C-alpha positions in Angstrom: -264.6 121.7 -51.4 -264.1 118.4 -49.7 -265.3 116.7 -52.9 -262.7 118.5 -55.0 -259.9 117.7 -52.5 -260.9 114.1 -52.4 -261.0 113.8 -56.3 -257.6 115.5 -56.5 -256.1 113.0 -54.0 -257.6 110.1 -55.9 -256.1 111.4 -59.2 -252.7 111.9 -57.6 -252.9 108.4 -56.1 -253.8 106.9 -59.5 -251.0 108.9 -61.2 -248.5 107.7 -58.7 -249.7 104.1 -59.2 -249.3 104.3 -62.9 -245.9 105.9 -62.6 -244.7 103.3 -60.1 -246.1 100.5 -62.4 -244.4 102.0 -65.5 -241.1 102.5 -63.7 -241.3 98.9 -62.5 -242.0 97.6 -66.0 -239.2 99.6 -67.5 -236.8 98.6 -64.8 -237.8 94.9 -65.2 -237.2 95.1 -69.0 -233.8 96.8 -68.4 -232.8 94.2 -65.8 -233.9 91.3 -68.0 -232.0 92.7 -71.0 -228.9 93.3 -68.9 -229.2 89.8 -67.4 -229.6 88.3 -70.9 -226.5 90.2 -72.2 -224.5 89.0 -69.2 -225.7 85.5 -69.7 -224.7 85.5 -73.3 -221.4 87.3 -72.7 -220.2 85.0 -69.9 -222.2 81.8 -70.8 -224.0 81.8 -67.4 -226.8 79.5 -68.6 -226.8 76.3 -66.7 -226.2 73.1 -68.7 -229.1 70.7 -68.0 -228.4 68.5 -71.1 -227.8 64.8 -70.6 -224.0 64.2 -70.5 -223.3 68.0 -70.4 -223.4 68.2 -74.2 -223.4 72.0 -74.2 -220.4 72.5 -71.9 -216.8 72.3 -73.1 -213.7 71.3 -71.2 -210.1 72.4 -70.5 -208.8 71.5 -74.0 -211.3 73.7 -75.7 -210.7 76.4 -73.2 -207.0 76.4 -74.0 -207.8 76.6 -77.8 -210.1 79.5 -77.2 -207.6 81.3 -74.9 -204.9 81.1 -77.6 -207.2 81.9 -80.5 -205.9 85.1 -82.2 -207.6 84.8 -85.6 -211.3 85.7 -86.1 -213.5 82.7 -86.7 -217.2 82.8 -87.6 -219.5 79.8 -87.6 -222.6 79.8 -89.7 -225.2 77.4 -88.2 -227.5 76.5 -91.1 -230.9 75.0 -90.1 -234.2 74.6 -91.8 -237.0 76.2 -89.7 -238.1 73.9 -86.9 -235.0 71.6 -87.1 -232.6 73.7 -85.1 -230.1 71.7 -83.1 -230.5 73.4 -79.7 -227.6 71.5 -78.1 -225.3 72.7 -80.8 -226.6 76.3 -80.6 -226.1 76.3 -76.8 -222.6 75.0 -77.2 -221.8 77.7 -79.8 -223.0 80.3 -77.3 -220.5 79.1 -74.8 -217.7 79.2 -77.4 -218.7 82.8 -78.3 -218.6 83.8 -74.6 -215.2 82.0 -74.3 -213.3 84.1 -76.9 -213.7 87.5 -78.5 -212.4 86.0 -81.7 -215.2 83.4 -82.1 -218.7 84.4 -83.3 -221.6 82.6 -84.8 -224.9 83.2 -86.4 -228.0 81.0 -87.2 -228.9 81.1 -90.8 -231.6 79.8 -93.2 -230.1 78.7 -96.5 -233.4 78.8 -98.2 -233.8 82.5 -97.4 -230.1 83.3 -98.3 -229.1 80.9 -101.1 -226.0 83.0 -101.9 -224.6 82.7 -98.4 -222.3 79.7 -99.4 -220.6 81.7 -102.2 -220.2 84.7 -100.0 -218.4 82.7 -97.4 -215.8 81.0 -99.6 -215.1 80.3 -103.3 -213.6 76.9 -102.3 -216.8 75.5 -100.8 -218.6 73.0 -103.0 -222.4 73.1 -103.1 -222.5 69.4 -102.5 -220.6 69.8 -99.2 -223.3 72.1 -97.8 -226.8 71.1 -96.7 -229.7 73.0 -95.1 -228.7 71.6 -91.7 -224.9 71.9 -91.2 -222.3 74.1 -89.5 -219.8 76.1 -91.6 -216.7 77.1 -89.6 -214.8 79.8 -91.6 -211.6 81.8 -91.1 -211.6 84.7 -93.6 -208.0 85.6 -92.7 -206.7 82.0 -93.5 -209.3 81.5 -96.3 -210.1 78.1 -94.9 -213.4 76.4 -94.2 -214.8 73.3 -92.6 -218.3 72.0 -93.0 -219.8 69.8 -90.2 -223.1 67.9 -90.2 -225.0 65.4 -88.0 -222.6 62.6 -88.9 -219.7 64.6 -87.3 -221.4 64.8 -83.9 -222.1 61.1 -83.2 -219.6 58.3 -82.5 -220.4 54.7 -83.3 -219.0 51.3 -82.1 -219.3 47.9 -83.7 -221.8 45.6 -82.1 -220.6 42.0 -82.7 -224.0 40.6 -81.7 -225.9 42.4 -84.5 -223.0 42.9 -86.9 -223.7 46.6 -87.1 -222.3 49.9 -85.9 -224.5 51.6 -83.3 -224.4 55.1 -82.0 -222.5 55.3 -78.7 -221.8 58.9 -77.9 -221.7 62.6 -78.9 -218.7 64.6 -80.0 -220.0 68.1 -80.6 -217.1 69.7 -78.7 -214.4 67.6 -80.4 -215.8 68.3 -83.9 -216.2 72.1 -83.4 -212.9 72.6 -81.6 -211.0 70.6 -84.2 -212.7 72.7 -86.9 -211.5 75.9 -85.2 -207.9 74.5 -85.0 -208.1 73.5 -88.7 -209.3 76.8 -90.1 -206.8 78.8 -88.0 -203.6 76.7 -88.4 -200.8 78.5 -90.1 -199.5 75.3 -91.6 -201.1 71.8 -91.9 -199.5 68.4 -92.6 -199.6 68.0 -96.4 -201.0 65.1 -98.4 -200.0 65.0 -102.1 -202.5 63.2 -104.3 -200.9 62.2 -107.6 -202.8 62.8 -110.8 -202.1 62.4 -114.6 -202.1 58.6 -114.8 -205.8 57.9 -114.8 -205.8 57.5 -111.0 -208.9 58.0 -108.9 -209.6 61.7 -108.9 -210.7 64.0 -106.1 -214.4 63.3 -106.9 -213.9 59.5 -106.9 -211.9 59.7 -103.7 -214.1 62.3 -102.1 -214.9 60.1 -99.0 -211.2 59.6 -98.4 -210.3 63.3 -99.0 -213.1 64.5 -96.7 -211.9 62.2 -93.9 -208.3 63.5 -94.2 -209.4 67.1 -94.3 -211.6 66.4 -91.2 -208.5 65.1 -89.5 -206.7 68.4 -90.3 -204.6 67.3 -93.2 -204.2 69.6 -96.2 -204.9 67.6 -99.4 -203.6 68.9 -102.8 -203.3 67.4 -106.3 -199.9 67.0 -107.9 -199.5 66.6 -111.7 -195.8 65.9 -112.5 -196.6 66.2 -116.3 -197.4 69.8 -115.7 -194.2 70.5 -113.8 -195.8 70.3 -110.3 -193.1 69.4 -107.7 -193.3 67.0 -104.9 -192.6 68.4 -101.5 -190.3 66.3 -99.2 -192.5 67.5 -96.3 -195.6 65.8 -97.6 -196.9 62.2 -98.1 -197.4 61.0 -101.7 -200.7 59.1 -102.2 -201.3 57.2 -105.5 -204.8 55.8 -105.9 -204.9 53.0 -108.5 -203.1 54.3 -111.6 -204.2 52.9 -115.0 -201.4 54.6 -117.0 -197.7 54.2 -116.6 -195.2 56.8 -115.4 -192.9 58.5 -117.9 -189.2 58.0 -117.3 -188.9 61.6 -116.1 -191.8 61.2 -113.6 -190.2 58.0 -112.3 -187.0 59.9 -111.8 -188.9 62.7 -110.0 -190.6 60.2 -107.6 -187.3 58.4 -107.0 -185.7 61.7 -106.1 -188.5 62.3 -103.6 -188.3 58.9 -101.9 -184.5 59.0 -101.8 -184.8 62.1 -99.7 -187.0 60.3 -97.2 -190.4 60.8 -98.9 -193.0 58.0 -98.3 -195.6 56.4 -100.6 -199.2 55.3 -100.0 -200.2 53.2 -103.0 -203.4 51.4 -103.9 -204.1 49.1 -106.9 -207.3 47.3 -108.0 -207.9 44.0 -109.7 -209.3 45.7 -112.8 -206.2 47.9 -113.3 -203.6 47.1 -116.0 -200.8 44.9 -114.8 -198.2 45.8 -117.5 -197.0 49.2 -116.2 -193.2 48.8 -116.1 -192.3 52.0 -114.4 -194.8 51.6 -111.6 -193.6 48.0 -111.2 -190.0 49.2 -110.9 -191.0 51.7 -108.2 -192.8 49.1 -106.2 -189.9 46.6 -106.7 -187.7 49.3 -105.0 -189.7 48.6 -101.9 -189.6 44.8 -102.3 -193.3 44.5 -103.4 -194.9 43.0 -106.5 -198.5 42.8 -107.7 -200.2 39.6 -108.7 -202.7 39.8 -111.6 -206.3 38.7 -110.9 -208.7 39.0 -108.0 -208.6 37.1 -104.6 -211.6 34.9 -104.1 -212.1 33.5 -100.6 -213.0 29.8 -100.3 -216.7 29.5 -99.3 -215.8 27.1 -96.5 -213.8 29.8 -94.8 -216.9 31.8 -93.8 -215.1 34.0 -91.3 -212.8 35.4 -94.0 -215.5 37.0 -96.3 -218.6 39.1 -96.0 -221.7 37.9 -97.9 -219.7 37.2 -101.1 -216.4 35.4 -101.3 -215.2 38.4 -103.4 -215.7 40.6 -100.3 -212.6 39.6 -98.4 -212.4 40.2 -94.6 -208.6 40.1 -94.1 -206.7 39.0 -91.0 -204.8 41.9 -89.5 -201.1 41.2 -88.7 -199.1 42.7 -85.9 -197.1 45.7 -86.9 -196.3 49.3 -85.8 -199.4 50.5 -87.7 -201.9 47.7 -86.8 -201.1 46.6 -83.2 -203.1 49.5 -81.6 -206.1 48.5 -83.8 -205.8 44.8 -82.9 -205.5 45.6 -79.2 -208.6 47.8 -79.3 -210.7 45.3 -81.4 -210.8 47.7 -84.4 -209.7 45.1 -86.9 -212.8 44.6 -89.0 -212.1 45.4 -92.6 -213.8 44.5 -95.9 -211.9 44.6 -99.2 -214.3 44.5 -102.1 -212.3 42.8 -104.8 -208.7 42.7 -103.9 -205.4 42.0 -105.5 -202.6 39.9 -103.9 -199.1 41.1 -103.4 -195.8 39.4 -103.4 -193.0 40.4 -101.0 -189.3 40.1 -101.7 -187.6 37.0 -100.4 -184.1 38.4 -100.9 -182.0 39.1 -97.8 -181.4 42.8 -97.9 -180.1 44.6 -94.8 -181.5 48.0 -96.0 -185.0 46.7 -96.7 -187.7 45.4 -94.4 -191.1 44.3 -95.8 -193.9 42.9 -93.7 -197.5 41.9 -94.4 -200.3 44.0 -92.8 -203.4 42.2 -94.1 -203.6 38.6 -95.1 -206.5 36.7 -96.6 -208.0 33.5 -95.3 -208.0 30.4 -97.5 -208.5 31.7 -101.0 -207.6 31.4 -104.7 -206.7 33.9 -107.4 -209.1 34.2 -110.3 -207.9 35.8 -113.6 -210.6 38.1 -115.0 -211.7 36.9 -118.4 -214.4 38.7 -120.4 -215.4 35.4 -122.1 -215.8 33.6 -118.7 -217.5 35.7 -116.0 -217.7 32.8 -113.6 -215.9 33.3 -110.3 -215.4 29.5 -109.9 -211.8 28.2 -109.3 -210.1 27.4 -112.6 -207.6 24.6 -113.0 -204.1 25.7 -112.0 -205.4 28.8 -110.1 -203.0 29.7 -107.3 -204.5 29.0 -103.9 -203.7 29.4 -100.2 -203.4 32.6 -98.1 -202.3 35.8 -99.8 -200.8 39.1 -98.7 -203.3 41.9 -99.4 -201.5 44.9 -97.9 -197.8 45.4 -96.9 -195.5 47.9 -95.3 -192.0 48.5 -96.5 -189.2 50.4 -94.8 -186.1 51.1 -96.9 -182.8 52.9 -96.1 -181.8 55.4 -98.7 -178.3 56.2 -99.9 -177.9 59.2 -97.6 -179.0 57.2 -94.5 -182.5 58.5 -94.3 -185.4 56.0 -94.5 -188.3 55.9 -97.0 -191.5 53.9 -96.3 -194.2 52.6 -98.5 -197.7 51.2 -97.9 -199.2 49.1 -100.7 -202.6 47.6 -100.8 -204.4 45.6 -103.5 -207.7 47.5 -103.0 -208.9 51.2 -103.0 -212.5 50.9 -102.0 -211.5 50.3 -98.4 -210.6 54.0 -98.3 -212.9 55.6 -100.9 -216.2 54.0 -100.1 -218.5 55.8 -97.6 -220.4 52.7 -96.6 -217.1 51.0 -95.6 -216.2 54.1 -93.6 -219.4 53.8 -91.7 -219.5 50.0 -91.3 -215.9 49.0 -90.8 -212.7 50.3 -89.2 -211.3 51.4 -92.5 -210.8 55.1 -91.5 -209.0 54.0 -88.3 -206.7 51.7 -90.3 -206.0 54.5 -92.9 -205.1 57.0 -90.2 -202.8 54.6 -88.4 -201.0 53.7 -91.7 -200.6 57.4 -92.7 -199.3 58.4 -89.2 -196.8 55.5 -89.5 -195.6 56.7 -92.9 -195.7 60.4 -92.3 -194.0 61.9 -89.2 -196.0 65.2 -89.4 -199.2 64.6 -87.5 -202.1 67.0 -87.1 -202.7 68.1 -83.6 -204.7 65.4 -81.8 -207.1 67.0 -79.3 -207.8 64.6 -76.4 -211.5 65.4 -76.2 -213.5 62.2 -75.2 -217.0 61.8 -76.6 -219.8 62.4 -74.1 -222.7 60.0 -73.5 -225.6 61.1 -75.6 -228.2 58.4 -74.9 -229.5 57.1 -71.6 -229.2 53.4 -71.3 -232.6 51.7 -71.2 -233.5 49.8 -68.0 -232.7 46.1 -68.6 -233.4 43.3 -66.3 -231.2 40.2 -66.4 -234.0 37.9 -65.3 -237.8 37.9 -65.8 -238.6 37.3 -62.2 -238.1 40.9 -61.0 -240.6 42.5 -63.4 -243.0 39.6 -62.8 -242.9 40.2 -59.1 -243.6 43.9 -59.6 -246.4 43.1 -62.0 -248.3 40.8 -59.6 -247.2 42.0 -56.1 -248.1 45.7 -56.5 -251.8 45.1 -57.4 -252.0 42.5 -54.6 -250.6 45.0 -52.0 -253.1 47.7 -53.2 -256.0 45.2 -52.8 -254.7 44.2 -49.3 -254.6 47.8 -48.3 -258.1 48.3 -49.5 -259.4 45.3 -47.6 -257.7 46.6 -44.4 -259.5 50.0 -44.8 -262.9 48.7 -45.8 -263.4 45.9 -43.3 -263.5 48.1 -40.2 -266.0 50.4 -42.0 -268.2 47.4 -42.7 -268.5 46.6 -39.0 -269.7 50.1 -38.2 
């Protein structure tokens, strides 16, 4: 009887132990799940990243607080290459607004994802490691990649741009603002005259879109109309305007519209209607290419044809000069002439001027770039800004430059301040600016320990072993005497 009672108590005790352990496990799982949900919902995870990369500031909080349009971000990563800092930041964005969501996707497993997101997305714009920010309601998309997350500064000692900080927050927040904006400042890219097309100008167009401009093509020969609320950009036309097209553009500029115009040394010079339009702004184009004198080494890069111009003070350029962002390279440039006539309604000033140079006329029978007898020489205007009063009292502005690669070449974007120059010029010509979010880049890299003199590391190298040996002697000598 005692044995039966003892076994019964043992079974009850074992059952109670299993029950308590099971309840403890279930309760732990429930608590862990609840804690995980709360952590994701309210972004409770601590930010231990260097420079607080995964935390956003007051500007982003204001954007998320006012967000009333659903936005979804697709974080595309190849397996094993996930950007954990970006994912952690997106988790905080998702916790900060009910209208922002994101998902981590593998493009290799879901190749149709891009076409399901937006018909306007080009395959070339999407990679296996990028972030697609999409607003279905606005039907607008922005693609970000690693280049959008890192800032770079020019190092004069090495002559190269070096990574200086991280701008995850700035890039993602600006993308949200872009895809949800009801109306964006408009850039009108003229076509129909053998200008550079959207593909040839892809680097420029991508930059402007990244800065929250809306870029659209305008073909006047197909009865497209110019909006007075948009800036007209003409990239190196090789065919002339018709008389009707010239009239359409003049109607646009006389209502206060502004012109951003590039021309290249290889473009035809005998385009009468384009010449008439530029003459309205007091600017002419000189045939030939500007070649820098080899003795003026500070005014060219590697080749005398790669002109490094001197930036002149103006409304558009003074901020760049003051901040040291005046390094530009014009790969084959035309010179401009500015009107010398005294006109009270016209002001024309140079923005970029060459060093000592000469103008070489391209001749298929003579490919030498050497100075020819009678070649004009001296310093030449390479870019100019014109401000002209119209008949009804409004003002129309024009920017003209004898080079297009400054704005369309990706290498120049990465290795010069061409994008900063382009943005300052556009914002001078065009009063409608995209919203500029004051989000400063964060430090992304720890500075290495650097000693100004060799003596300190030398002292550590020799003194520390000597101190250890001295300590050993002080311990061992008394033992030897025992």
